[in-house]
C-alpha positions as CSV (number, residue, x, y, z in Angstrom):
1,M,-32.9,-67.1,77.5
2,M,-32.2,-63.3,76.1
3,T,-29.2,-61.6,75.6
4,S,-28.5,-58.2,77.2
5,K,-28.9,-56.5,73.7
6,Q,-32.9,-58.0,73.5
7,R,-33.5,-57.1,77.0
8,A,-32.3,-53.6,76.6
9,Y,-34.5,-53.4,73.4
10,L,-37.5,-54.6,75.4
11,K,-36.6,-52.3,78.4
12,G,-36.8,-49.5,75.7
13,L,-40.5,-50.4,74.3
14,A,-41.8,-51.1,77.9
15,M,-41.2,-47.5,78.9
16,N,-44.2,-46.1,76.8
17,I,-46.8,-48.8,78.0
18,E,-48.7,-48.7,80.8
19,P,-49.8,-51.4,83.4
20,V,-52.3,-54.2,82.5
21,F,-52.2,-55.6,85.6
22,Q,-52.4,-54.8,89.2
23,I,-51.2,-57.2,92.3
24,G,-52.6,-56.3,95.5
25,K,-53.2,-57.4,99.0
26,A,-53.9,-61.1,97.8
27,S,-50.5,-61.4,95.7
28,V,-49.9,-63.8,93.1
29,T,-53.6,-65.8,92.7
30,P,-55.0,-68.4,90.0
31,E,-57.1,-65.7,89.1
32,N,-54.3,-63.1,88.3
33,V,-52.3,-65.6,86.7
34,E,-55.0,-66.5,84.2
35,A,-56.0,-63.1,83.8
36,I,-52.0,-62.6,82.9
37,S,-52.1,-65.4,80.4
38,E,-55.2,-64.1,78.5
39,V,-53.5,-60.7,78.2
40,F,-50.4,-62.7,76.4
41,N,-52.9,-63.6,74.0
42,T,-52.7,-60.5,72.4
43,H,-49.8,-58.6,74.1
44,E,-46.0,-59.7,73.8
45,L,-44.8,-57.5,76.4
46,I,-46.8,-56.4,79.8
47,K,-46.2,-54.1,82.6
48,I,-47.6,-54.9,86.0
49,A,-47.9,-53.0,88.9
50,V,-47.5,-54.6,92.5
51,L,-49.6,-52.1,94.6
52,K,-48.0,-50.7,98.2
53,N,-50.3,-53.3,100.4
54,C,-48.9,-56.3,98.7
55,I,-46.2,-57.4,100.9
56,D,-44.1,-59.8,98.9
57,D,-41.1,-59.0,97.3
58,P,-42.0,-57.9,93.8
59,K,-38.8,-59.9,92.0
60,E,-40.2,-63.2,93.6
61,I,-43.8,-62.5,92.4
62,A,-42.2,-61.8,88.7
63,T,-40.5,-65.3,89.1
64,V,-43.6,-66.8,89.8
65,I,-45.9,-65.1,87.3
66,S,-43.2,-65.6,84.6
67,E,-43.0,-69.6,85.6
68,R,-46.8,-69.9,85.5
69,T,-47.5,-68.1,82.3
70,H,-44.0,-69.7,80.4
71,S,-42.8,-65.8,80.0
72,Q,-39.6,-64.0,80.5
73,V,-38.9,-61.4,83.1
74,V,-37.5,-58.5,81.3
75,Q,-37.1,-56.3,84.3
76,V,-38.5,-55.1,88.0
77,I,-37.8,-51.6,89.1
78,G,-39.3,-50.9,92.4
79,K,-43.0,-51.9,92.3
80,K,-43.0,-52.4,88.3
81,I,-42.7,-55.9,86.6
82,V,-42.1,-56.1,82.6
83,L,-42.7,-59.7,81.2
84,Y,-42.1,-60.7,77.5
85,K,-43.6,-63.6,75.9
86,P,-43.7,-63.5,72.1
87,L,-46.9,-64.7,70.2
88,K,-47.0,-68.3,68.8
89,E,-48.2,-66.8,65.4
90,N,-47.2,-63.5,64.1
91,P,-44.9,-62.1,66.8
92,K,-44.9,-58.2,66.4
93,I,-41.9,-57.9,68.4
94,I,-38.7,-58.7,66.4
95,L,-35.8,-59.2,68.9
96,P,-32.4,-58.1,67.8
97,K,-30.1,-60.9,67.4
């Protein structure tokens, strides 16, 4: 688990990134999860936008995606989800202790 200091650090980094993915009417699909997993091969911190036509709760979506991609939920604000998963080799983001 992340400490509050690490989470705050990641939130700061996430402020400047654009969503790389959108969850729409179909909500979370195996294709979405696969595509998000692919993004984690090159990015450690990603932002996902939940579109207005998606009726599911963004917090629930964040939990499902984080479980399926083995990532951690940094935050959910409104319809934006921020997830973190360190790269296996040479992680770029160094979390504070």
